[in-house]
MDAnalysis code that builds the backbone (N, CA, C; Angstrom):
import MDAnalysis as mda
import numpy as np

u = mda.Universe.empty(528, n_residues=176, atom_resindex=np.repeat(np.arange(176), 3), trajectory=True)
u.add_TopologyAttr("name", ["N", "CA", "C"] * 176)
u.add_TopologyAttr("resid", np.arange(1, 177))
u.add_TopologyAttr("resname", ["MET", "SER", "GLU", "ILE", "VAL", "VAL", "ILE", "ALA", "PHE", "ASP", "SER", "PRO", "GLU", "ALA", "ALA", "ASP", "ARG", "LEU", "LEU", "ASN", "ARG", "PHE", "ASP", "GLU", "LEU", "ARG", "ARG", "ASP", "TRP", "LEU", "ILE", "GLU", "LEU", "ASP", "ASP", "ALA", "VAL", "ILE", "ALA", "VAL", "ARG", "SER", "SER", "ASP", "GLY", "ALA", "VAL", "ARG", "LEU", "LYS", "GLN", "SER", "ILE", "THR", "PRO", "ARG", "ARG", "GLN", "THR", "ARG", "GLN", "GLY", "LEU", "LEU", "SER", "GLY", "ALA", "LEU", "PHE", "GLY", "THR", "LEU", "ILE", "GLY", "ALA", "LEU", "LEU", "LEU", "ASP", "PRO", "LEU", "ALA", "GLY", "LEU", "ALA", "VAL", "GLY", "SER", "ALA", "ILE", "GLY", "GLY", "ALA", "THR", "GLY", "ALA", "LEU", "THR", "GLY", "ARG", "LEU", "LEU", "ASP", "PHE", "GLY", "ILE", "GLY", "ASP", "ASP", "PHE", "ILE", "ARG", "GLU", "VAL", "GLY", "ARG", "SER", "LEU", "ARG", "LEU", "GLY", "SER", "SER", "ALA", "LEU", "PHE", "LEU", "LEU", "PHE", "ARG", "ARG", "VAL", "LYS", "VAL", "ASP", "GLU", "VAL", "LEU", "LYS", "HIS", "VAL", "GLU", "GLY", "PHE", "GLY", "GLY", "LYS", "VAL", "ILE", "ARG", "SER", "THR", "LEU", "SER", "PRO", "ALA", "ARG", "GLU", "SER", "ARG", "LEU", "GLU", "GLN", "ALA", "LEU", "SER", "HIS", "GLN", "GLN", "GLU", "GLY", "ALA", "SER", "VAL", "PRO", "ALA"])
u.atoms.positions = np.array([
    [99.578, 44.906, 43.952],
    [100.857, 44.540, 44.512],
    [101.972, 45.110, 43.642],
    [102.973, 45.684, 44.257],
    [104.081, 46.281, 43.524],
    [105.075, 45.217, 43.070],
    [105.733, 45.509, 41.962],
    [106.749, 44.625, 41.391],
    [108.044, 45.403, 41.240],
    [109.175, 44.773, 41.553],
    [110.490, 45.383, 41.352],
    [111.154, 44.704, 40.169],
    [111.756, 45.523, 39.300],
    [112.510, 45.013, 38.160],
    [113.822, 45.789, 38.096],
    [114.932, 45.055, 37.913],
    [116.249, 45.670, 37.756],
    [116.792, 45.216, 36.408],
    [117.087, 46.183, 35.549],
    [117.573, 45.894, 34.200],
    [118.975, 46.482, 34.066],
    [119.949, 45.632, 33.702],
    [121.337, 46.076, 33.539],
    [121.612, 46.398, 32.077],
    [122.482, 47.399, 31.859],
    [122.850, 47.840, 30.514],
    [124.369, 47.939, 30.402],
    [124.875, 47.822, 29.186],
    [126.314, 47.894, 28.942],
    [126.860, 49.314, 28.996],
    [126.014, 50.310, 28.807],
    [126.498, 51.692, 28.793],
    [125.772, 52.506, 29.869],
    [126.380, 53.599, 30.298],
    [125.741, 54.443, 31.302],
    [124.489, 55.156, 30.783],
    [124.425, 55.416, 29.471],
    [123.308, 56.190, 28.904],
    [122.064, 55.348, 28.625],
    [122.217, 54.048, 28.468],
    [121.088, 53.196, 28.071],
    [119.977, 53.189, 29.106],
    [120.325, 53.180, 30.386],
    [119.303, 53.187, 31.438],
    [118.505, 54.489, 31.397],
    [119.177, 55.611, 31.105],
    [118.491, 56.903, 30.979],
    [117.458, 56.874, 29.857],
    [117.832, 56.283, 28.731],
    [116.900, 56.230, 27.590],
    [115.652, 55.427, 27.932],
    [115.835, 54.282, 28.600],
    [114.668, 53.477, 28.949],
    [113.830, 54.171, 30.021],
    [114.468, 54.829, 30.970],
    [113.697, 55.564, 31.982],
    [112.873, 56.667, 31.337],
    [113.430, 57.345, 30.340],
    [112.661, 58.370, 29.619],
    [111.445, 57.753, 28.943],
    [111.605, 56.558, 28.383],
    [110.460, 55.877, 27.758],
    [109.413, 55.535, 28.808],
    [109.839, 55.051, 29.968],
    [108.881, 54.729, 31.030],
    [108.174, 55.987, 31.530],
    [108.866, 57.113, 31.520],
    [108.229, 58.367, 31.916],
    [107.123, 58.737, 30.922],
    [107.373, 58.517, 29.624],
    [106.333, 58.754, 28.608],
    [105.141, 57.823, 28.839],
    [105.415, 56.560, 29.148],
    [104.343, 55.585, 29.386],
    [103.543, 55.956, 30.633],
    [104.227, 56.531, 31.633],
    [103.533, 56.987, 32.840],
    [102.571, 58.117, 32.504],
    [103.025, 59.051, 31.664],
    [102.154, 60.165, 31.266],
    [100.966, 59.684, 30.434],
    [101.147, 58.546, 29.739],
    [100.054, 57.972, 28.941],
    [99.186, 57.009, 29.747],
    [99.418, 56.930, 31.052],
    [98.642, 56.100, 31.977],
    [98.780, 54.605, 31.705],
    [99.892, 54.181, 31.125],
    [100.112, 52.759, 30.899],
    [100.822, 52.099, 32.081],
    [101.479, 52.914, 32.904],
    [102.136, 52.406, 34.103],
    [101.979, 53.396, 35.238],
    [102.120, 52.888, 36.458],
    [102.243, 53.728, 37.648],
    [103.517, 53.295, 38.335],
    [104.464, 54.216, 38.454],
    [105.735, 53.934, 39.104],
    [105.741, 54.503, 40.513],
    [106.113, 53.672, 41.490],
    [106.315, 54.174, 42.840],
    [107.725, 54.726, 42.982],
    [108.665, 54.166, 42.236],
    [110.043, 54.629, 42.308],
    [110.791, 54.172, 41.068],
    [111.771, 54.945, 40.676],
    [112.668, 54.593, 39.574],
    [114.020, 55.235, 39.869],
    [115.060, 54.406, 39.850],
    [116.402, 54.873, 40.171],
    [117.375, 54.278, 39.158],
    [118.354, 55.073, 38.764],
    [119.412, 54.585, 37.887],
    [120.698, 54.526, 38.707],
    [121.391, 53.390, 38.614],
    [122.714, 53.252, 39.220],
    [123.720, 53.175, 38.085],
    [124.745, 54.017, 38.144],
    [125.806, 54.026, 37.137],
    [127.107, 53.680, 37.844],
    [127.779, 52.654, 37.339],
    [129.097, 52.298, 37.888],
    [130.145, 52.868, 36.953],
    [130.855, 53.855, 37.432],
    [131.842, 54.553, 36.600],
    [133.093, 53.695, 36.410],
    [133.968, 54.155, 35.556],
    [135.182, 53.403, 35.238],
    [136.123, 53.282, 36.434],
    [135.944, 54.153, 37.451],
    [136.775, 54.041, 38.646],
    [136.131, 53.162, 39.726],
    [134.957, 52.585, 39.427],
    [134.292, 51.665, 40.343],
    [133.264, 52.298, 41.252],
    [133.164, 53.615, 41.258],
    [132.183, 54.297, 42.111],
    [130.772, 54.101, 41.547],
    [129.803, 53.968, 42.447],
    [128.403, 53.810, 42.052],
    [127.685, 55.120, 42.338],
    [127.093, 55.717, 41.291],
    [126.357, 56.977, 41.410],
    [124.878, 56.686, 41.184],
    [124.020, 57.222, 42.035],
    [122.576, 57.008, 41.923],
    [121.891, 58.253, 41.391],
    [120.921, 58.040, 40.511],
    [120.071, 59.126, 40.009],
    [118.642, 58.793, 40.421],
    [118.121, 59.550, 41.379],
    [116.766, 59.319, 41.883],
    [115.748, 60.011, 40.988],
    [114.625, 59.351, 40.727],
    [113.573, 60.015, 39.957],
    [112.534, 60.649, 40.865],
    [112.407, 60.162, 42.087],
    [111.499, 60.752, 43.072],
    [112.381, 61.575, 44.005],
    [112.303, 62.882, 43.904],
    [113.199, 63.754, 44.646],
    [112.464, 64.456, 45.778],
    [113.199, 64.999, 46.748],
    [112.542, 65.789, 47.806],
    [111.729, 66.943, 47.234],
    [112.166, 67.513, 46.107],
    [111.430, 68.619, 45.483],
    [110.026, 68.159, 45.064],
    [109.942, 66.948, 44.510],
    [108.638, 66.405, 44.108],
    [107.770, 66.167, 45.334],
    [108.373, 65.649, 46.430],
    [107.632, 65.433, 47.661],
    [107.100, 66.762, 48.206],
    [107.923, 67.812, 48.144],
    [107.504, 69.126, 48.617],
    [106.321, 69.641, 47.813],
    [106.389, 69.499, 46.493],
    [105.305, 69.956, 45.626],
    [104.010, 69.210, 45.953],
    [104.111, 67.888, 46.160],
    [102.917, 67.111, 46.495],
    [102.350, 67.541, 47.844],
    [103.247, 67.791, 48.823],
    [102.804, 68.256, 50.136],
    [102.141, 69.618, 50.057],
    [102.704, 70.506, 49.241],
    [102.149, 71.846, 49.064],
    [100.744, 71.768, 48.475],
    [100.568, 70.952, 47.446],
    [99.253, 70.831, 46.811],
    [98.222, 70.222, 47.742],
    [98.595, 69.143, 48.438],
    [97.621, 68.528, 49.339],
    [97.327, 69.447, 50.525],
    [98.345, 70.168, 51.030],
    [98.114, 71.120, 52.125],
    [97.196, 72.243, 51.706],
    [97.383, 72.743, 50.481],
    [96.520, 73.821, 49.980],
    [95.078, 73.342, 49.850],
    [94.908, 72.120, 49.345],
    [93.565, 71.569, 49.178],
    [92.868, 71.412, 50.525],
    [93.545, 70.759, 51.469],
    [92.920, 70.538, 52.763],
    [92.767, 71.838, 53.547],
    [93.735, 72.743, 53.423],
    [93.631, 74.038, 54.095],
    [92.438, 74.830, 53.595],
    [92.221, 74.823, 52.281],
    [91.072, 75.525, 51.706],
    [89.766, 74.890, 52.166],
    [89.744, 73.565, 52.200],
    [88.545, 72.851, 52.631],
    [88.217, 73.177, 54.086],
    [89.214, 73.122, 54.936],
    [88.987, 73.441, 56.345],
    [88.648, 74.923, 56.502],
    [89.333, 75.782, 55.743],
    [89.034, 77.216, 55.783],
    [87.603, 77.503, 55.347],
    [87.138, 76.778, 54.336],
    [85.758, 76.962, 53.865],
    [84.770, 76.561, 54.954],
    [85.098, 75.509, 55.680],
    [84.219, 75.078, 56.773],
    [84.190, 76.103, 57.905],
    [85.306, 76.810, 58.078],
    [85.393, 77.815, 59.138],
    [85.138, 79.226, 58.612],
    [84.655, 79.324, 57.381],
    [84.268, 80.570, 56.738],
    [85.431, 81.511, 56.409],
    [86.635, 80.990, 56.270],
    [87.773, 81.813, 55.862],
    [88.681, 80.999, 54.934],
    [88.225, 80.758, 53.690],
    [88.985, 79.898, 52.782],
    [90.363, 80.441, 52.414],
    [90.538, 81.770, 52.325],
    [91.849, 82.322, 51.962],
    [92.885, 82.068, 53.051],
    [92.481, 82.247, 54.300],
    [93.404, 81.964, 55.405],
    [93.720, 80.471, 55.441],
    [92.702, 79.644, 55.205],
    [92.905, 78.189, 55.173],
    [93.864, 77.790, 54.070],
    [93.737, 78.432, 52.906],
    [94.636, 78.156, 51.780],
    [96.073, 78.511, 52.139],
    [96.276, 79.684, 52.721],
    [97.629, 80.136, 53.077],
    [98.250, 79.241, 54.141],
    [97.514, 79.006, 55.211],
    [98.041, 78.181, 56.308],
    [98.228, 76.736, 55.848],
    [97.243, 76.199, 55.125],
    [97.331, 74.819, 54.636],
    [98.494, 74.626, 53.683],
    [98.730, 75.597, 52.804],
    [99.857, 75.517, 51.869],
    [101.186, 75.534, 52.610],
    [101.298, 76.401, 53.595],
    [102.547, 76.492, 54.362],
    [102.811, 75.197, 55.123],
    [101.806, 74.690, 55.792],
    [101.974, 73.452, 56.556],
    [102.203, 72.274, 55.610],
    [101.447, 72.205, 54.520],
    [101.613, 71.121, 53.550],
    [102.981, 71.135, 52.900],
    [103.475, 72.313, 52.546],
    [104.805, 72.421, 51.935],
    [105.897, 72.006, 52.901],
    [105.794, 72.451, 54.141],
    [106.796, 72.087, 55.148],
    [106.768, 70.590, 55.424],
    [105.576, 70.030, 55.532],
    [105.447, 68.596, 55.764],
    [105.996, 67.805, 54.588],
    [105.686, 68.235, 53.375],
    [106.195, 67.550, 52.181],
    [107.707, 67.599, 52.104],
    [108.294, 68.747, 52.428],
    [109.753, 68.885, 52.400],
    [110.399, 67.982, 53.447],
    [109.837, 67.962, 54.645],
    [110.375, 67.120, 55.709],
    [110.259, 65.644, 55.344],
    [109.121, 65.255, 54.817],
    [108.929, 63.868, 54.400],
    [109.928, 63.485, 53.322],
    [110.122, 64.349, 52.351],
    [111.062, 64.075, 51.271],
    [112.489, 63.925, 51.763],
    [112.853, 64.680, 52.780],
    [114.216, 64.625, 53.326],
    [114.443, 63.388, 54.197],
    [113.448, 63.047, 55.023],
    [113.648, 62.015, 56.025],
    [113.298, 60.603, 55.561],
    [112.351, 60.491, 54.680],
    [111.890, 59.166, 54.278],
    [112.286, 58.863, 52.842],
    [112.679, 57.630, 52.614],
    [112.999, 57.182, 51.265],
    [111.987, 56.113, 50.899],
    [110.897, 56.531, 50.289],
    [109.886, 55.582, 49.879],
    [110.384, 54.842, 48.658],
    [109.972, 53.616, 48.522],
    [110.329, 52.880, 47.317],
    [111.499, 51.950, 47.531],
    [112.387, 51.917, 46.568],
    [113.499, 50.984, 46.559],
    [114.601, 51.513, 47.477],
    [115.103, 50.668, 48.355],
    [116.129, 51.071, 49.315],
    [117.476, 51.358, 48.659],
    [118.111, 52.443, 49.096],
    [119.411, 52.823, 48.541],
    [120.479, 51.764, 48.793],
    [120.411, 51.071, 49.945],
    [121.407, 50.032, 50.232],
    [121.326, 48.901, 49.209],
    [120.106, 48.486, 48.887],
    [119.914, 47.440, 47.873],
    [120.446, 47.901, 46.522],
    [120.152, 49.151, 46.160],
    [120.589, 49.683, 44.864],
    [122.116, 49.733, 44.807],
    [122.744, 50.200, 45.878],
    [124.219, 50.271, 45.894],
    [124.840, 48.873, 45.838],
    [124.232, 47.910, 46.528],
    [124.745, 46.536, 46.511],
    [124.716, 45.968, 45.096],
    [123.598, 46.116, 44.425],
    [123.493, 45.634, 43.045],
    [124.405, 46.450, 42.137],
    [124.482, 47.756, 42.360],
    [125.339, 48.631, 41.558],
    [126.805, 48.222, 41.614],
    [127.257, 47.759, 42.793],
    [128.654, 47.318, 42.920],
    [128.922, 46.044, 42.122],
    [127.877, 45.298, 41.799],
    [128.063, 44.066, 41.025],
    [128.072, 44.327, 39.513],
    [127.774, 45.551, 39.099],
    [127.779, 45.891, 37.674],
    [129.204, 45.991, 37.153],
    [129.361, 45.761, 35.854],
    [130.662, 45.961, 35.222],
    [130.995, 47.453, 35.223],
    [132.281, 47.770, 35.181],
    [132.706, 49.169, 35.106],
    [132.159, 49.794, 33.826],
    [131.675, 51.030, 33.918],
    [131.151, 51.740, 32.752],
    [129.771, 51.287, 32.318],
    [129.029, 50.649, 33.210],
    [127.684, 50.193, 32.857],
    [126.660, 50.824, 33.798],
    [125.390, 50.478, 33.602],
    [124.327, 51.063, 34.415],
    [123.215, 50.053, 34.642],
    [122.324, 50.385, 35.562],
    [121.143, 49.554, 35.814],
    [119.974, 50.476, 36.135],
    [118.815, 50.073, 35.687],
    [117.580, 50.803, 35.955],
    [116.752, 49.985, 36.940],
    [116.418, 50.598, 38.073],
    [115.614, 49.969, 39.111],
    [114.213, 50.561, 39.032],
    [113.212, 49.718, 38.869],
    [111.832, 50.178, 38.732],
    [110.948, 49.511, 39.778],
    [110.100, 50.283, 40.417],
    [109.101, 49.761, 41.330],
    [107.746, 50.144, 40.763],
    [107.068, 49.154, 40.184],
    [105.773, 49.365, 39.535],
    [104.651, 49.144, 40.525],
    [103.667, 50.017, 40.496],
    [102.435, 49.792, 41.242],
    [101.403, 49.126, 40.326],
    [101.335, 49.603, 39.085],
    [100.370, 49.081, 38.117],
    [101.011, 49.190, 36.746],
    [100.745, 48.179, 35.913],
    [101.314, 48.190, 34.568],
    [100.392, 47.440, 33.608],
    [100.195, 48.011, 32.430],
    [99.466, 47.330, 31.356],
    [100.519, 46.600, 30.520],
    [100.771, 45.352, 30.886],
    [101.920, 44.596, 30.402],
    [102.015, 44.560, 28.883],
    [100.973, 44.152, 28.202],
    [101.052, 44.001, 26.747],
    [101.377, 45.313, 26.044],
    [100.795, 46.403, 26.504],
    [101.068, 47.711, 25.903],
    [102.503, 48.158, 26.162],
    [102.953, 47.986, 27.398],
    [104.297, 48.425, 27.766],
    [105.358, 47.636, 27.007],
    [105.170, 46.334, 26.878],
    [106.164, 45.511, 26.182],
    [106.374, 45.983, 24.744],
    [105.320, 46.438, 24.100],
    [105.456, 46.955, 22.726],
    [106.349, 48.197, 22.677],
    [106.308, 48.994, 23.735],
    [107.041, 50.266, 23.758],
    [108.492, 50.141, 24.210],
    [108.887, 48.985, 24.744],
    [110.266, 48.829, 25.219],
    [111.088, 47.910, 24.316],
    [110.515, 47.510, 23.194],
    [111.228, 46.622, 22.279],
    [112.521, 47.267, 21.789],
    [113.581, 46.484, 21.812],
    [114.841, 46.907, 21.227],
    [115.713, 47.806, 22.084],
    [115.352, 48.037, 23.340],
    [116.181, 48.883, 24.191],
    [117.414, 48.151, 24.701],
    [117.418, 46.842, 24.574],
    [118.541, 46.067, 25.083],
    [118.438, 45.928, 26.584],
    [119.501, 45.475, 27.180],
    [119.498, 45.288, 28.620],
    [119.128, 43.872, 28.990],
    [119.427, 43.530, 30.219],
    [119.147, 42.196, 30.736],
    [118.541, 42.336, 32.118],
    [117.433, 41.638, 32.348],
    [116.800, 41.643, 33.662],
    [117.708, 40.850, 34.606],
    [118.208, 41.518, 35.653],
    [119.102, 40.823, 36.573],
    [118.431, 40.483, 37.903],
    [117.363, 41.187, 38.243],
    [116.571, 40.861, 39.432],
    [115.150, 41.317, 39.189],
    [114.200, 40.557, 39.726],
    [112.808, 40.991, 39.627],
    [111.945, 40.178, 40.568],
    [110.755, 40.699, 40.830],
    [109.740, 39.961, 41.573],
    [108.647, 39.493, 40.628],
    [108.909, 39.610, 39.326],
    [107.943, 39.165, 38.319],
    [107.874, 37.647, 38.293],
    [106.767, 37.128, 37.813],
    [106.683, 35.692, 37.597],
    [107.679, 35.322, 36.499],
    [108.148, 34.072, 36.472],
    [109.104, 33.677, 35.421],
    [108.582, 33.940, 34.003],
    [107.304, 33.757, 33.775],
    [106.736, 33.987, 32.438],
    [106.793, 35.471, 32.071],
    [106.422, 36.346, 33.009],
    [106.457, 37.794, 32.735],
    [107.889, 38.288, 32.562],
    [108.808, 37.753, 33.368],
    [110.204, 38.150, 33.248],
    [110.755, 37.747, 31.878],
    [110.393, 36.563, 31.433],
    [110.832, 36.092, 30.114],
    [110.272, 36.974, 29.000],
    [109.018, 37.373, 29.118],
    [108.411, 38.248, 28.107],
    [109.114, 39.598, 28.064],
    [109.484, 40.131, 29.231],
    [110.202, 41.400, 29.287],
    [111.577, 41.257, 28.648],
    [112.291, 40.182, 28.978],
    [113.614, 39.925, 28.380],
    [113.514, 39.885, 26.857],
    [112.518, 39.180, 26.354],
    [112.344, 39.055, 24.901],
    [112.057, 40.415, 24.272],
    [111.222, 41.215, 24.911],
    [110.893, 42.533, 24.358],
    [112.118, 43.436, 24.348],
    [112.895, 43.422, 25.416],
    [114.087, 44.272, 25.483],
    [115.106, 43.905, 24.407],
    [115.252, 42.619, 24.136],
    [116.270, 42.188, 23.181],
    [115.745, 42.104, 21.750],
    [114.445, 42.200, 21.563],
    [113.839, 42.075, 20.227],
    [114.119, 43.309, 19.385],
    [114.573, 43.103, 18.187],
    [114.773, 44.194, 17.240],
    [113.698, 44.093, 16.170],
    [112.931, 45.155, 16.021],
    [111.962, 45.173, 14.937],
    [112.706, 45.304, 13.625],
    [112.188, 44.713, 12.572],
    [112.849, 44.752, 11.280],
    [113.032, 46.192, 10.813],
    [114.283, 46.529, 10.497],
    [114.573, 47.867, 9.999],
    [114.655, 48.927, 11.076],
    [114.474, 48.536, 12.350],
    [114.506, 49.524, 13.426],
    [115.860, 49.463, 14.134],
    [116.214, 50.559, 14.714],
    [117.439, 50.606, 15.504],
    [117.074, 50.972, 16.928],
    [118.011, 50.763, 17.824],
    [117.764, 51.097, 19.227],
    [117.576, 52.603, 19.345],
    [116.526, 53.053, 20.052],
    [116.267, 54.492, 20.163],
    [117.453, 55.215, 20.786],
    [117.715, 56.411, 20.291],
    [118.826, 57.208, 20.830],
    [118.364, 58.115, 21.921],
])
């Protein structure tokens, strides 16, 4: 089951730093993210969104899956090179169309609504987790600051996340 967590920060850059850490944790297989978005409320009140899942990524995924299935079907029909070419073209086009038309994950309307409630000059990180190794991840997010403002986590897990974000290790500073 997926979990949504929204963490607010006092500065526009803080959400970027934590998202970079979550990207490292994703590469280390400690988390699986379905979506991650940063909302920044500028000093003029405008809310700007930074999507981590882009149409370009959807296109790449479509291209790879199309190439795989095209080659497989081509091999069955005794022409794997033609299957690879046709499958890649169809997969890439399908991936691009999917990326343009569908917004999987956290809805932009919800993100903009929460973004409008942020203080001027602040940011929020929206995360949609599919899987997470909680104890390992909490160790890696210590001291980033921020406050959980919305989540689908249990109260105990939300409290543990809050404590980890606000905890300063002795002699450590917030990562830059």
